[in-house]
PAZAPA-4460 file (N, C-alpha, C; in steps of 0.05 Angstrom, whole numbers, plus 32768, in hexadecimal, padded with zeros to 4 digits):
% residues 302
    n_x    n_y    n_z   ca_x   ca_y   ca_z    c_x    c_y    c_z   seq   type   mol
   88A7   8AAB   8CF2   888F   8AB7   8CE5   8883   8AA2   8CD2     1      X     A
   8869   8AA0   8CD2   885B   8A8E   8CC1   885D   8A97   8CA4     2      X     A
   8856   8A85   8C91   8858   8A8B   8C75   8846   8AA2   8C6D     3      X     A
   884F   8AB0   8C58   883E   8AC5   8C4C   8823   8AB9   8C46     4      X     A
   880E   8AC7   8C4C   87F3   8ABB   8C4C   87DF   8ACC   8C3D     5      X     A
   87CF   8ABE   8C2D   87B8   8ACA   8C20   879F   8AC4   8C31     6      X     A
   878C   8AD6   8C31   8773   8AD2   8C40   875C   8ADC   8C2F     7      X     A
   8748   8ACB   8C2C   8731   8AD2   8C1C   8717   8ACF   8C2C     8      X     A
   8708   8AE5   8C2D   86EF   8AE5   8C3C   86F0   8AF6   8C55     9      X     A
   86EA   8B0F   8C53   86EC   8B22   8C69   86D1   8B29   8C75    10      X     A
   86C2   8B15   8C7C   86A8   8B19   8C88   86AB   8B1C   8CA6    11      X     A
   8695   8B17   8CB5   8695   8B1B   8CD2   86AA   8B0A   8CE0    12      X     A
   86B0   8AF3   8CD5   86C4   8AE2   8CE0   86E0   8AE7   8CD3    13      X     A
   86E0   8AE8   8CB9   86F9   8AEA   8CAB   8709   8B03   8CB0    14      X     A
   86FB   8B1A   8CB1   8709   8B33   8CB5   8719   8B34   8CCF    15      X     A
   870E   8B2E   8CE6   871E   8B2E   8CFE   8733   8B18   8CFE    16      X     A
   872E   8B02   8CF1   8742   8AED   8CF0   875B   8AF6   8CE0    17      X     A
   8756   8B04   8CC9   876C   8B0E   8CBA   877C   8B23   8CCA    18      X     A
   876E   8B34   8CD9   877B   8B48   8CEA   878D   8B3A   8CFF    19      X     A
   8783   8B25   8D0A   8793   8B17   8D1F   87AC   8B0A   8D13    20      X     A
   87AA   8B01   8CFB   87C3   8AF7   8CEE   87D7   8B0D   8CEB    21      X     A
   87CE   8B25   8CE2   87E0   8B3C   8CE0   87EC   8B43   8CFB    22      X     A
   87DC   8B43   8D10   87E6   8B4A   8D2A   87FB   8B36   8D34    23      X     A
   87F9   8B1D   8D2A   880D   8B09   8D32   8826   8B0B   8D21    24      X     A
   8827   8B1E   8D0F   883F   8B21   8CFE   8840   8B11   8CE5    25      X     A
   8829   8B06   8CDD   8827   8AF6   8CC5   881F   8B08   8CAE    26      X     A
   882F   8B0A   8C99   8828   8B1B   8C82   880E   8B10   8C74    27      X     A
   87FB   8B22   8C70   87E1   8B19   8C65   87DA   8B2A   8C4D    28      X     A
   87D2   8B1C   8C38   87C5   8B29   8C20   87A8   8B1F   8C20    29      X     A
   8795   8B31   8C24   8779   8B28   8C27   8768   8B33   8C11    30      X     A
   8754   8B23   8C0A   8741   8B2B   8BF4   8725   8B24   8BFC    31      X     A
   8712   8B35   8BF3   86F6   8B30   8BF7   86E7   8B3D   8BDF    32      X     A
   86CF   8B34   8BDA   86C0   8B3F   8BC4   86B7   8B5C   8BC9    33      X     A
   86B9   8B65   8BE2   86B2   8B80   8BE9   86CC   8B90   8BEB    34      X     A
   86D2   8BA2   8BD9   86EC   8BB0   8BD8   86F2   8BC0   8BF2    35      X     A
   86DE   8BCB   8BFF   86E2   8BDB   8C17   86EF   8BCA   8C2D    36      X     A
   86E7   8BB0   8C2E   86F2   8B9F   8C42   8710   8B99   8C3C    37      X     A
   8716   8B96   8C23   8732   8B91   8C1B   8743   8BA9   8C22    38      X     A
   8739   8BC1   8C1D   8747   8BD9   8C23   874B   8BDD   8C41    39      X     A
   8737   8BD6   8C51   8739   8BD8   8C6E   874F   8BC6   8C79    40      X     A
   8751   8BAE   8C6D   8765   8B9B   8C76   8781   8BA5   8C6E    41      X     A
   8782   8BB0   8C56   879C   8BBB   8C4D   87A5   8BD2   8C5F    42      X     A
   8792   8BE3   8C67   8799   8BF9   8C79   87A3   8BEF   8C94    43      X     A
   879B   8BD6   8C9B   87A3   8BCB   8CB5   87BE   8BBD   8CB3    44      X     A
   87CA   8BBD   8C9A   87E4   8BB1   8C97   87E6   8B9B   8C82    45      X     A
   87CF   8B95   8C76   87CF   8B80   8C61   87DB   8B8A   8C47    46      X     A
   87E1   8B77   8C35   87EC   8B7E   8C1B   87D6   8B87   8C08    47      X     A
   87DD   8B98   8BF5   87C9   8BA1   8BE2   87C3   8B8B   8BCE    48      X     A
   87AA   8B86   8BC8   87A2   8B72   8BB5   878B   8B7C   8BA4    49      X     A
   8788   8B70   8B8D   8772   8B78   8B7A   875F   8B62   8B74    50      X     A
   8768   8B49   8B79   8757   8B32   8B72   8760   8B1A   8B83    51      X     A
   8751   8B04   8B80   8757   8AEC   8B8F   8773   8AE1   8B87    52      X     A
   877B   8AE4   8B6E   8795   8ADA   8B66   87AC   8AE9   8B74    53      X     A
   87A7   8B01   8B7D   87BC   8B11   8B8B   87C2   8B06   8BA7    54      X     A
   87B0   8AF6   8BB2   87B5   8AEC   8BCD   87C1   8AD0   8BCC    55      X     A
   87C8   8AC6   8BB5   87D4   8AAB   8BB2   87EF   8AAB   8BBF    56      X     A
   87F1   8A9F   8BD6   880A   8A9D   8BE6   880F   8A7F   8BED    57      X     A
   8824   8A7A   8BFB   882A   8A5E   8C03   8813   8A53   8C13    58      X     A
   8806   8A64   8C23   87EF   8A5C   8C33   87D8   8A6F   8C2C    59      X     A
   87C1   8A64   8C25   87A9   8A74   8C21   8793   8A6A   8C33    60      X     A
   8787   8A7C   8C42   8770   8A75   8C54   8757   8A80   8C47    61      X     A
   8742   8A70   8C47   8728   8A7A   8C3D   8714   8A79   8C54    62      X     A
   8703   8A8E   8C56   86ED   8A8F   8C69   86D4   8A98   8C5A    63      X     A
   86CB   8A86   8C49   86B3   8A8C   8C38   869B   8A7D   8C43    64      X     A
   8684   8A80   8C37   866C   8A73   8C40   866D   8A55   8C3E    65      X     A
   8676   8A4B   8C27   8676   8A2E   8C22   868C   8A27   8C0E    66      X     A
   868F   8A0D   8C09   86A4   8A04   8BF7   86A1   8A0D   8BDA    67      X     A
   8689   8A0F   8BCF   8687   8A18   8BB3   8695   8A33   8BAE    68      X     A
   8694   8A45   8BC2   86A2   8A5F   8BBF   86C0   8A5B   8BBD    69      X     A
   86CA   8A48   8BCC   86E7   8A42   8BCB   86EF   8A37   8BAF    70      X     A
   86DF   8A25   8BA5   86E4   8A1A   8B8A   86E4   8A30   8B75    71      X     A
   86D1   8A42   8B77   86D0   8A59   8B64   86E9   8A6A   8B66    72      X     A
   86F4   8A6D   8B7E   870B   8A7E   8B81   8724   8A73   8B74    73      X     A
   8724   8A59   8B6E   873C   8A4D   8B62   873F   8A53   8B45    74      X     A
   8728   8A55   8B37   8728   8A55   8B1A   872B   8A71   8B0D    75      X     A
   8732   8A71   8AF4   8733   8A8A   8AE4   874D   8A99   8AE7    76      X     A
   8750   8AAE   8AD6   8769   8ABE   8AD5   876D   8ACE   8AEF    77      X     A
   8758   8AD2   8AFF   875A   8AE1   8B18   8758   8ACE   8B30    78      X     A
   875A   8AB4   8B2B   8757   8AA1   8B40   8771   8A99   8B4E    79      X     A
   876F   8A89   8B63   8787   8A81   8B72   879A   8A71   8B62    80      X     A
   8790   8A5F   8B51   87A2   8A4E   8B41   87B4   8A5F   8B2F    81      X     A
   87A8   8A73   8B23   87B7   8A85   8B12   87CC   8A94   8B22    82      X     A
   87C4   8A9C   8B3A   87D6   8AAB   8B4B   87EE   8A9A   8B55    83      X     A
   87E8   8A81   8B5C   87FE   8A70   8B65   8811   8A6B   8B4D    84      X     A
   8806   8A66   8B35   8817   8A61   8B1E   8828   8A7A   8B18    85      X     A
   881C   8A92   8B1A   882B   8AAA   8B14   8842   8AAE   8B27    86      X     A
   883F   8AA7   8B40   8854   8AAB   8B54   8866   8A93   8B57    87      X     A
   8861   8A7E   8B47   8872   8A67   8B48   8870   8A58   8B62    88      X     A
   8859   8A5A   8B6F   8854   8A4C   8B89   884A   8A30   8B83    89      X     A
   8859   8A1C   8B8C   8850   8A00   8B88   8849   89F5   8BA4    90      X     A
   8837   89E2   8BA4   882E   89D5   8BBC   8823   89E8   8BD1    91      X     A
   8812   89FB   8BCA   8807   8A0E   8BDE   87F3   89FF   8BF0    92      X     A
   87EF   8A0B   8C08   87DC   8A00   8C1B   87C3   8A12   8C1B    93      X     A
   87AC   8A06   8C16   8793   8A14   8C16   8783   8A0C   8C2F    94      X     A
   877E   8A1F   8C41   8771   8A19   8C5A   8754   8A22   8C59    95      X     A
   8742   8A10   8C5A   8725   8A16   8C59   871B   8A17   8C75    96      X     A
   8716   8A30   8C7F   870F   8A34   8C9B   86F1   8A38   8C9F    97      X     A
   86E1   8A39   8C8A   86C4   8A3A   8C8C   86B9   8A1E   8C90    98      X     A
   86A0   8A1C   8C97   8693   8A02   8C9C   8688   89F8   8C81    99      X     A
   8692   89E0   8C79   8689   89D5   8C5F   8683   89B7   8C63   100      X     A
   867A   89AA   8C4F   8674   898E   8C50   868D   897D   8C53   101      X     A
   868E   896A   8C67   86A6   8959   8C6A   86AB   8949   8C51   102      X     A
   8696   893F   8C44   8698   892F   8C2C   86A3   8940   8C15   103      X     A
   8699   8958   8C12   86A1   8969   8BFC   86BE   8972   8BFF   104      X     A
   86C6   8979   8C18   86E2   8983   8C1B   86F6   896C   8C16   105      X     A
   86EF   8954   8C1C   8701   893D   8C16   8705   893A   8BF8   106      X     A
   86EF   893B   8BE9   86F1   8937   8BCC   86FF   894F   8BC0   107      X     A
   86F9   8967   8BC9   8706   897F   8BC0   8724   897D   8BC4   108      X     A
   872C   8974   8BDC   8749   8972   8BE2   8757   895E   8BCF   109      X     A
   874A   8947   8BCA   8755   8934   8BB8   8758   893F   8B9C   110      X     A
   8744   894D   8B93   8743   8958   8B77   8759   896D   8B73   111      X     A
   875B   8981   8B85   876F   8996   8B80   878B   898D   8B86   112      X     A
   878F   8978   8B97   87A9   896D   8B9B   87B3   895F   8B82   113      X     A
   87A1   894F   8B75   87A8   8940   8B5D   87AC   8952   8B45   114      X     A
   879C   8967   8B43   879D   8978   8B2A   87B1   898F   8B2D   115      X     A
   87B5   899A   8B45   87C4   89B2   8B47   87D8   89B2   8B5F   116      X     A
   87DB   899C   8B6C   87EE   899A   8B83   87E7   89AF   8B99   117      X     A
   87CD   89B4   8B9D   87C5   89C5   8BB3   87BE   89B4   8BCB   118      X     A
   87C9   89BA   8BE2   87C5   89AB   8BFA   87AF   89B8   8C0A   119      X     A
   8799   89AA   8C0F   8782   89B5   8C1D   8782   89AC   8C3A   120      X     A
   877D   89C0   8C4C   8778   89BB   8C68   875D   89C6   8C6F   121      X     A
   874D   89B8   8C7E   8734   89C3   8C87   8737   89CA   8CA5   122      X     A
   872F   89E2   8CAC   8733   89EC   8CC7   871C   89FE   8CD0   123      X     A
   8703   89F3   8CD1   86EC   8A04   8CDA   86F0   8A0D   8CF7   124      X     A
   86E2   8A21   8CFE   86E6   8A2E   8D18   86CB   8A30   8D27   125      X     A
   86CE   8A33   8D41   86B7   8A39   8D52   86BF   8A4F   8D66   126      X     A
   86AC   8A5F   8D6D   86B2   8A75   8D7F   86A4   8A8F   8D77   127      X     A
   8698   8A8F   8D5F   8689   8AA5   8D55   869A   8ABE   8D4F   128      X     A
   868C   8AD4   8D48   869B   8AEC   8D41   86AA   8AF7   8D58   129      X     A
   86A1   8AF3   8D71   86AF   8AFC   8D88   86C9   8AED   8D8B   130      X     A
   86C8   8AD2   8D87   86E1   8AC2   8D88   86F4   8ACA   8D73   131      X     A
   86E9   8AD1   8D5B   86FB   8ADA   8D45   8709   8AF4   8D4C   132      X     A
   86FA   8B06   8D58   8706   8B20   8D60   871B   8B1D   8D75   133      X     A
   8716   8B0C   8D88   8728   8B08   8D9F   873F   8AF5   8D99   134      X     A
   873D   8AE7   8D83   8752   8AD3   8D7C   8750   8ABB   8D8F   135      X     A
   8738   8AB4   8D97   8734   8A9E   8DA9   8723   8A87   8D9D   136      X     A
   8725   8A84   8D83   8715   8A70   8D75   871F   8A54   8D7D   137      X     A
   870C   8A41   8D7A   8713   8A24   8D7C   8715   8A1B   8D5F   138      X     A
   872C   8A0F   8D58   8732   8A08   8D3C   8734   89EA   8D39   139      X     A
   8724   89DF   8D27   8721   89C2   8D23   872E   89BB   8D09   140      X     A
   8743   89AB   8D09   8755   89A9   8CF2   8755   898D   8CE6   141      X     A
   8753   898B   8CCC   8756   8972   8CBD   8769   8976   8CA6   142      X     A
   8779   8961   8CA1   878C   8963   8C8B   87A4   8952   8C91   143      X     A
   87B6   8950   8C7D   87CF   8941   8C81   87E1   8950   8C94   144      X     A
   87F0   8941   8CA4   8801   894D   8CB9   8815   8960   8CAC   145      X     A
   8820   8959   8C95   8834   896B   8C88   8827   8985   8C7F   146      X     A
   880E   8985   8C7A   8800   899E   8C71   87F7   89AF   8C89   147      X     A
   87F1   89A2   8C9F   87E8   89B0   8CB7   87FF   89BD   8CC7   148      X     A
   8815   89AF   8CC8   882C   89B8   8CD8   8834   89D5   8CD3   149      X     A
   8836   89DE   8CB9   883F   89FA   8CB4   882B   8A0F   8CBD   150      X     A
   8813   8A07   8CC5   87FE   8A1A   8CCB   87FC   8A20   8CE9   151      X     A
   880E   8A15   8CF9   880D   8A18   8D16   880B   8A35   8D1E   152      X     A
   881C   8A46   8D12   881C   8A63   8D19   8802   8A71   8D12   153      X     A
   87F6   8A69   8CFC   87DD   8A75   8CF3   87C7   8A6E   8D08   154      X     A
   87C6   8A55   8D0F   87B1   8A4D   8D22   87B5   8A59   8D3D   155      X     A
   87CE   8A5C   8D46   87D3   8A69   8D5F   87CA   8A86   8D60   156      X     A
   87CB   8A93   8D49   87C2   8AAF   8D47   87A4   8AB2   8D47   157      X     A
   8796   8A9C   8D3F   8779   8A9E   8D3C   8769   8A92   8D53   158      X     A
   8775   8A80   8D62   8765   8A72   8D76   8776   8A6A   8D8E   159      X     A
   8768   8A61   8DA3   8775   8A58   8DBB   8776   8A39   8DBC   160      X     A
   8765   8A2C   8DAD   8765   8A0F   8DAB   8765   8A07   8D8E   161      X     A
   8779   89F8   8D85   877B   89EE   8D6A   8784   89D1   8D6B   162      X     A
   8774   89BF   8D60   877A   89A2   8D61   8779   8996   8D45   163      X     A
   878E   8987   8D3E   878E   8978   8D26   8781   895D   8D2B   164      X     A
   876A   8957   8D1E   8759   8941   8D25   875C   8929   8D12   165      X     A
   876A   892D   8CFC   876D   8917   8CEA   876E   8920   8CCD   166      X     A
   8767   890F   8CBA   8769   8916   8C9D   8755   892B   8C95   167      X     A
   8758   8934   8C7D   8746   8949   8C72   8729   8942   8C77   168      X     A
   8719   8955   8C81   86FD   8951   8C87   86F8   894D   8CA4   169      X     A
   870D   8946   8CB4   870A   8942   8CD0   8701   895B   8CDF   170      X     A
   870C   8972   8CD6   8704   898B   8CE3   86E7   8990   8CDF   171      X     A
   86DD   898A   8CC7   86C1   8990   8CC1   86AE   897D   8CD1   172      X     A
   86B7   8965   8CD6   86A6   8953   8CE7   86A5   895E   8D03   173      X     A
   86BC   8967   8D0D   86BC   8973   8D28   86AA   898C   8D29   174      X     A
   86AB   899C   8D14   869A   89B4   8D14   867C   89AB   8D13   175      X     A
   8676   8995   8D06   865A   898B   8D06   8651   8985   8D22   176      X     A
   8663   8978   8D31   865D   8972   8D4D   8657   898C   8D5C   177      X     A
   8668   89A0   8D58   8664   89BA   8D64   8649   89C6   8D5D   178      X     A
   8641   89C4   8D44   8629   89D1   8D3A   8610   89C2   8D44   179      X     A
   8612   89A8   8D47   85FB   8999   8D52   85F5   89A3   8D6E   180      X     A
   860A   89A7   8D7E   8607   89B0   8D99   85FE   89CD   8D9A   181      X     A
   8609   89DE   8D8A   8602   89FA   8D89   85E5   89FD   8D82   182      X     A
   85DC   89EF   8D6D   85C0   89F2   8D64   85AC   89EA   8D7A   183      X     A
   85B1   89D4   8D87   85A0   89CB   8D9C   85A0   89DE   8DB4   184      X     A
   85B8   89E9   8DBA   85BA   89FB   8DD0   85AB   8A15   8DCB   185      X     A
   85AE   8A20   8DB3   859F   8A38   8DAB   8581   8A34   8DAF   186      X     A
   8577   8A1E   8DA5   855B   8A18   8DA7   8553   8A16   8DC4   187      X     A
   8562   8A09   8DD4   855C   8A05   8DF1   855C   8A20   8E00   188      X     A
   8570   8A31   8DFA   8571   8A4B   8E07   8559   8A5C   8E00   189      X     A
   8552   8A5C   8DE6   853B   8A6C   8DDD   8522   8A62   8DEA   190      X     A
   851E   8A48   8DEC   8507   8A3D   8DF9   8505   8A44   8E16   191      X     A
   851C   8A43   8E24   851D   8A49   8E40   8517   8A67   8E46   192      X     A
   8521   8A78   8E34   851D   8A95   8E38   84FF   8A9C   8E36   193      X     A
   84F1   8A91   8E23   84D5   8A97   8E20   84C5   8A8B   8E37   194      X     A
   84CC   8A73   8E40   84BF   8A66   8E57   84C3   8A78   8E70   195      X     A
   84DB   8A82   8E74   84E1   8A92   8E8B   84D3   8AAD   8E8B   196      X     A
   84D2   8AB9   8E73   84C5   8AD4   8E71   84A8   8AD2   8E76   197      X     A
   849B   8ABD   8E6A   847E   8ABA   8E6E   8478   8AB2   8E8B   198      X     A
   848C   8AA8   8E9A   8488   8AA0   8EB6   848D   8AB8   8EC8   199      X     A
   8496   8ACF   8EBD   849A   8AE7   8ECD   84B6   8AEA   8ED9   200      X     A
   84C9   8ADA   8ECF   84E4   8ADD   8EDA   84F3   8AF5   8ECF   201      X     A
   8506   8AFF   8EDE   8519   8B13   8ED4   852E   8B05   8EC3   202      X     A
   852D   8B09   8EA9   853E   8AFA   8E97   855C   8B00   8E9B   203      X     A
   8562   8B19   8EA0   857E   8B20   8EA5   8589   8B10   8EBD   204      X     A
   8579   8B0F   8ED2   8581   8B00   8EEA   8583   8AE2   8EE4   205      X     A
   8571   8AD8   8ED3   8572   8ABC   8ECB   858B   8AB5   8EBC   206      X     A
   8592   8AC6   8EA9   85AA   8AC2   8E9A   85C3   8AC1   8EAC   207      X     A
   85C4   8AD3   8EBF   85DA   8AD4   8ED2   85DB   8ABA   8EE2   208      X     A
   85C4   8AAF   8EEA   85C3   8A96   8EF9   85CC   8A7F   8EE7   209      X     A
   85C2   8A7F   8ECF   85CA   8A69   8EBC   85E8   8A69   8EB7   210      X     A
   85F3   8A80   8EB6   8610   8A82   8EB1   8621   8A79   8EC9   211      X     A
   8614   8A77   8EE0   8622   8A6D   8EF8   861D   8A50   8EFD   212      X     A
   860E   8A42   8EEC   8607   8A26   8EF1   860F   8A14   8ED9   213      X     A
   8604   89FC   8ED9   860B   89E9   8EC5   8601   89F0   8EA9   214      X     A
   85ED   8A02   8EA8   85E3   8A0B   8E8E   85F5   8A1F   8E80   215      X     A
   860A   8A28   8E8E   861C   8A3C   8E82   8629   8A31   8E69   216      X     A
   862D   8A42   8E55   863B   8A3B   8E3D   8644   8A54   8E2E   217      X     A
   8657   8A51   8E1C   8661   8A67   8E0D   864B   8A75   8DFD   218      X     A
   8639   8A65   8DF3   8623   8A71   8DE3   8612   8A84   8DF4   219      X     A
   860C   8A7C   8E0C   85FC   8A8D   8E1E   860C   8AA6   8E25   220      X     A
   8626   8AA4   8E29   8636   8ABB   8E30   8638   8ACE   8E19   221      X     A
   863B   8AC4   8E01   863E   8AD5   8DE9   8623   8AE0   8DDF   222      X     A
   860E   8AD0   8DE1   85F5   8AD8   8DD3   85DD   8ADA   8DE5   223      X     A
   85E0   8AD7   8DFF   85C9   8AD9   8E10   85BB   8AF4   8E0D   224      X     A
   85CB   8B09   8E08   85C0   8B24   8E05   85AD   8B26   8DED   225      X     A
   85B3   8B16   8DD8   85A1   8B17   8DC1   8585   8B0D   8DC8   226      X     A
   8584   8AF8   8DD8   856B   8AED   8DE0   855C   8B01   8DF2   227      X     A
   856A   8B0F   8E04   855E   8B22   8E16   8554   8B3A   8E07   228      X     A
   8563   8B43   8DF3   855C   8B5C   8DE5   854E   8B57   8DCA   229      X     A
   854A   8B3E   8DC3   853D   8B37   8DA9   854C   8B44   8D92   230      X     A
   8566   8B44   8D94   8578   8B50   8D7F   8584   8B39   8D70   231      X     A
   857A   8B34   8D58   8583   8B1D   8D48   8593   8B26   8D30   232      X     A
   859B   8B40   8D2F   85AA   8B4A   8D18   85C7   8B41   8D1B   233      X     A
   85D3   8B39   8D05   85EF   8B30   8D06   85F1   8B15   8D13   234      X     A
   8609   8B0E   8D1B   860E   8AF4   8D28   860F   8ADD   8D15   235      X     A
   8609   8AC5   8D1F   860A   8AAD   8D0E   85F0   8AA8   8D00   236      X     A
   85F1   8AAC   8CE6   85D8   8AAB   8CD6   85CA   8A90   8CD7   237      X     A
   85B0   8A91   8CD9   85A0   8A78   8CD8   85A6   8A67   8CC0   238      X     A
   85AA   8A73   8CA9   85B0   8A64   8C91   85C9   8A53   8C94   239      X     A
   85DD   8A5E   8CA1   85F6   8A4F   8CA6   85F2   8A38   8CB9   240      X     A
   85E1   8A3D   8CCE   85DB   8A28   8CE1   85CE   8A10   8CD3   241      X     A
   85BC   8A15   8CC1   85AE   8A00   8CB2   85C2   89F2   8C9F   242      X     A
   85D3   8A01   8C92   85E7   89F5   8C80   85F9   89E2   8C8F   243      X     A
   8602   89EA   8CA6   8615   89DA   8CB6   8607   89C1   8CC0   244      X     A
   85EE   89C3   8CC8   85E0   89AB   8CD2   85DB   8997   8CBB   245      X     A
   85D6   89A2   8CA3   85D3   8990   8C8C   85EC   8980   8C86   246      X     A
   8603   898D   8C89   861C   897F   8C85   861F   8969   8C9A   247      X     A
   8618   896E   8CB3   8619   895A   8CC7   8607   8942   8CC1   248      X     A
   85EF   8948   8CB7   85DC   8933   8CB1   85E6   8923   8C98   249      X     A
   85F2   8930   8C85   85FD   8923   8C6E   8613   890F   8C76   250      X     A
   8625   8917   8C87   863A   8906   8C91   862F   88EF   8CA1   251      X     A
   861B   88F5   8CB2   860F   88E0   8CC3   8602   88CA   8CB2   252      X     A
   85F5   88D2   8C9D   85E8   88BE   8C8B   85FE   88AB   8C7F   253      X     A
   8614   88B7   8C78   862A   88A7   8C6C   8635   8892   8C7E   254      X     A
   8636   8898   8C98   8642   8886   8CAB   862D   8876   8CBC   255      X     A
   8614   887B   8CB6   85FF   886C   8CC3   85F9   8874   8CDF   256      X     A
   85FC   888D   8CE6   85F7   8897   8D01   85DE   88A9   8D01   257      X     A
   85C9   88A2   8D10   85B1   88B3   8D11   85B7   88CC   8D22   258      X     A
   85AD   88E2   8D18   85B0   88FC   8D27   8594   8909   8D29   259      X     A
   8583   88FE   8D39   8568   8909   8D3B   8567   8925   8D46   260      X     A
   8579   892B   8D59   8579   8947   8D64   8582   895B   8D4F   261      X     A
   8597   8954   8D40   85A1   8966   8D2B   858C   896A   8D15   262      X     A
   857D   8954   8D0F   8569   8956   8CFA   8552   8968   8D03   263      X     A
   854A   8966   8D1D   8535   8977   8D27   853E   8994   8D28   264      X     A
   8557   8999   8D2F   8561   89B4   8D2F   8562   89C0   8D13   265      X     A
   856A   89B0   8D00   856B   89B9   8CE4   854F   89C1   8CDA   266      X     A
   853B   89B1   8CE1   851F   89B7   8CD9   8516   89D0   8CE7   267      X     A
   851C   89D3   8D00   8514   89EB   8D0F   851F   8A04   8D02   268      X     A
   8539   8A05   8CFD   8545   8A1D   8CF1   853D   8A20   8CD4   269      X     A
   8538   8A0A   8CC6   852F   8A0D   8CAA   8513   8A1A   8CA9   270      X     A
   8503   8A15   8CBD   84E9   8A22   8CBF   84EC   8A40   8CC2   271      X     A
   84FF   8A49   8CD2   8504   8A65   8CD6   850E   8A72   8CBC   272      X     A
   851F   8A63   8CAE   8529   8A6D   8C94   8512   8A71   8C81   273      X     A
   8500   8A5E   8C80   84E9   8A60   8C6E   84D7   8A78   8C74   274      X     A
   84D8   8A81   8C8D   84C9   8A98   8C96   84D6   8AB3   8C90   275      X     A
   84EF   8AB1   8C85   84FD   8AC9   8C7D   8512   8AD3   8C90   276      X     A
   851B   8AC2   8CA2   852F   8ACA   8CB6   854B   8ABD   8CB2   277      X     A
   8551   8AB6   8C99   856A   8AA8   8C93   8583   8AB7   8C9C   278      X     A
   8582   8AD2   8C9A   859A   8AE2   8CA0   859C   8AEA   8CBD   279      X     A
   8588   8AE3   8CCD   8589   8AEB   8CE9   859B   8AD7   8CF9   280      X     A
   85A3   8AE0   8D10   85B3   8ACF   8D22   85A1   8AB8   8D2B   281      X     A
   85AE   8AA1   8D30   859F   8A89   8D37   858F   8A8B   8D51   282      X     A
   8595   8AA0   8D61   8585   8AA4   8D7A   8569   8AAD   8D73   283      X     A
   8564   8AB3   8D59   8549   8AB9   8D50   8536   8AA1   8D54   284      X     A
   8541   8A8A   8D5C   8531   8A73   8D64   851C   8A7B   8D78   285      X     A
   8522   8A90   8D87   850F   8A99   8D9C   84F5   8AA1   8D90   286      X     A
   84F5   8AAA   8D77   84DC   8AB3   8D69   84C7   8A9D   8D6A   287      X     A
   84CF   8A84   8D64   84BD   8A6E   8D63   84AF   8A69   8D7E   288      X     A
   84BF   8A69   8D93   84B3   8A63   8DAD   84A2   8A7A   8DB7   289      X     A
   84A8   8A92   8DB0   8497   8AA9   8DB7   847C   8AA7   8DA9   290      X     A
   847D   8A9F   8D90   8464   8A9C   8D81   8453   8A85   8D8D   291      X     A
   8460   8A6F   8D93   8451   8A58   8D9F   8445   8A60   8DBA   292      X     A
   8452   8A73   8DC8   8448   8A7C   8DE2   8433   8A92   8DDF   293      X     A
   842C   8A99   8DC6   8417   8AAC   8DC1   8420   8AC9   8DC1   294      X     A
   843A   8ACE   8DBE   8444   8AE9   8DBD   8442   8AF4   8DA1   295      X     A
   8430   8B06   8D9D   842B   8B10   8D82   8443   8B1F   8D76   296      X     A
   8447   8B1C   8D5D   845C   8B2B   8D4F   8478   8B1F   8D50   297      X     A
   847A   8B08   8D5E   8495   8AFC   8D61   84A2   8AF5   8D46   298      X     A
   8491   8AEE   8D33   849C   8AE6   8D19   849B   8AFC   8D04   299      X     A
   8495   8B14   8D0D   8496   8B2B   8CFB   84B2   8B34   8CF7   300      X     A
   84B8   8B3F   8CE0   84D2   8B4A   8CDA   84D7   8B61   8CED   301      X     A
   84EF   8B63   8CF8   84F6   8B78   8D0B   850E   8B88   8CFF   302      X     A
***
């Protein structure tokens, strides 16, 4: 059995991930800023907690929006540092599974290792909320080998593919690659759907054909229905897509690699954010192409 585990962040991804850890027989103490989510996880077999400090275990996994939220969770009398000290836990492993800046996670890891002997591993995931529910995520891991090795059971419970790619920050660079491809693919799918609809094609039949050819992809299988039904509620928020692309562009500037496609995608989605669609699924990219095609109301709130 893997180490007793704390889990922070019970959102669309975090909640099913925590449940999958429990199903795998890993004891979990989970916390979220929404008490109802904490109670639901406790009812599923998790330990009772009242604050972030209560989840301080040998291993703590965070699934928050970005790294600043993780930093905040460490400090104060109700923070993780206080919880680890109270329990006499030394050298804990902190696993950051959300998508954050490669540069920031490296510096964060150095800082908390030097000041508090906290060992940081970055392990962002791909597969969306469906992958989180099914336990079929792809997990991209960065960190010291000695810190990653004890997490094998955790990653096996959460995903079907987990690869240790190198030192801290390597997982985030891999996730940047994933997001560059995802962003471009979403835009291309949205563009193709509007082109096909205006040409009079049966879109359901088209999607079936695409899934049988070289254009098939996991994104089309998971989210093609959103494009067909114009249902952009939930899913992967536009704001997160932009955040992730900015991290990729930041890293690319540091190493001198031009990313014109990623830059164009970031501008495209930033425009949609400015129009008020930041919380919609990134398939809302379709709104832009519908408007360009003269379809009235495509950019109206729905």
